[in-house]
VEXDREN-986036 format. One record per residue (C-alpha): x, y negated, z. Coordinates in pm, whole numbers, padded with zeros to 5 digits, always signed. Each point is the difference from the previous one (the first is absolute). Layout:
BEGIN
XYZ;...
//
This chain:
BEGIN
+00432+01114-00379;-00298+00122+00135;-00367-00053-00117;+00030-00347+00046;-00370-00018-00193;-00117+00138+00335;-00112-00166+00282;+00113+00163+00317;-00275-00149+00232;-00326+00120-00208;+00143+00332-00176;-00088-00099-00328;+00131-00259-00306;-00001-00350+00050;-00316-00140-00078;+00057-00362-00168;+00359-00131-00075;-00137-00302-00011;-00077+00009+00359;+00397+00069+00068;+00091-00253-00165;-00180-00267+00217;+00141+00155+00331;+00278-00118+00208;+00142+00158+00324;+00110-00209+00276;+00238+00151+00239;+00226-00107+00278;+00344+00000-00042;+00232-00153+00282;-00294-00192+00161;-00038-00143-00318;-00329+00045-00241;+00115+00122-00347;-00301+00001-00268;+00100+00282-00306;-00253-00065-00306;-00069+00284-00230;+00104-00228-00293;+00345-00123+00137;+00028+00369+00068;-00060+00073-00352;+00289-00259-00098;+00259+00119+00219;-00050+00368-00121;-00017-00130-00349;+00391-00038+00048;+00047+00358+00117;-00199+00151-00311;+00212-00161-00179;+00313+00107+00137;-00162+00397+00017;-00084-00037-00366;+00350-00072-00092;+00154+00259+00246;-00230+00266-00141;-00210+00046+00245;-00305-00087-00219;-00138-00002-00296;-00296-00250+00051;+00130-00304+00220;-00337-00148+00034;-00194+00311+00135;+00321+00095+00188;-00046-00362+00153;-00337+00029+00119;+00040+00340+00191;+00278-00147+00163;-00213-00326+00094;-00299+00208+00103;+00239+00228+00240;+00188-00267+00141;-00343-00209+00105;-00127+00310+00129;+00259+00058+00265;-00025-00335+00047;-00334-00002+00093;+00089+00328+00198;+00246-00224+00241;-00245-00257+00017;-00271+00244+00158;+00310+00166+00238;+00085-00351+00113;-00376-00064+00113;+00031+00321+00187;+00300-00112+00232;-00172-00288+00106;
//
């Protein structure tokens, strides 16, 4: 994993974690609007981090899950920006 506490757009640490928790990303997939909230993403990632813990990939299930959720959410925001540029 890369440094997930770094926002690639600001080149510094994420300023306010509570702010990211309230956010959502809306993407167009096959012509339909899909809304992905950060809180929903965290719930999904809990299962992934549990599997990573059981497979020995991490010793800290909670922080591993938070890192993955932040990384995925940032990636979704990048996809959203690309979709806007194509329009």
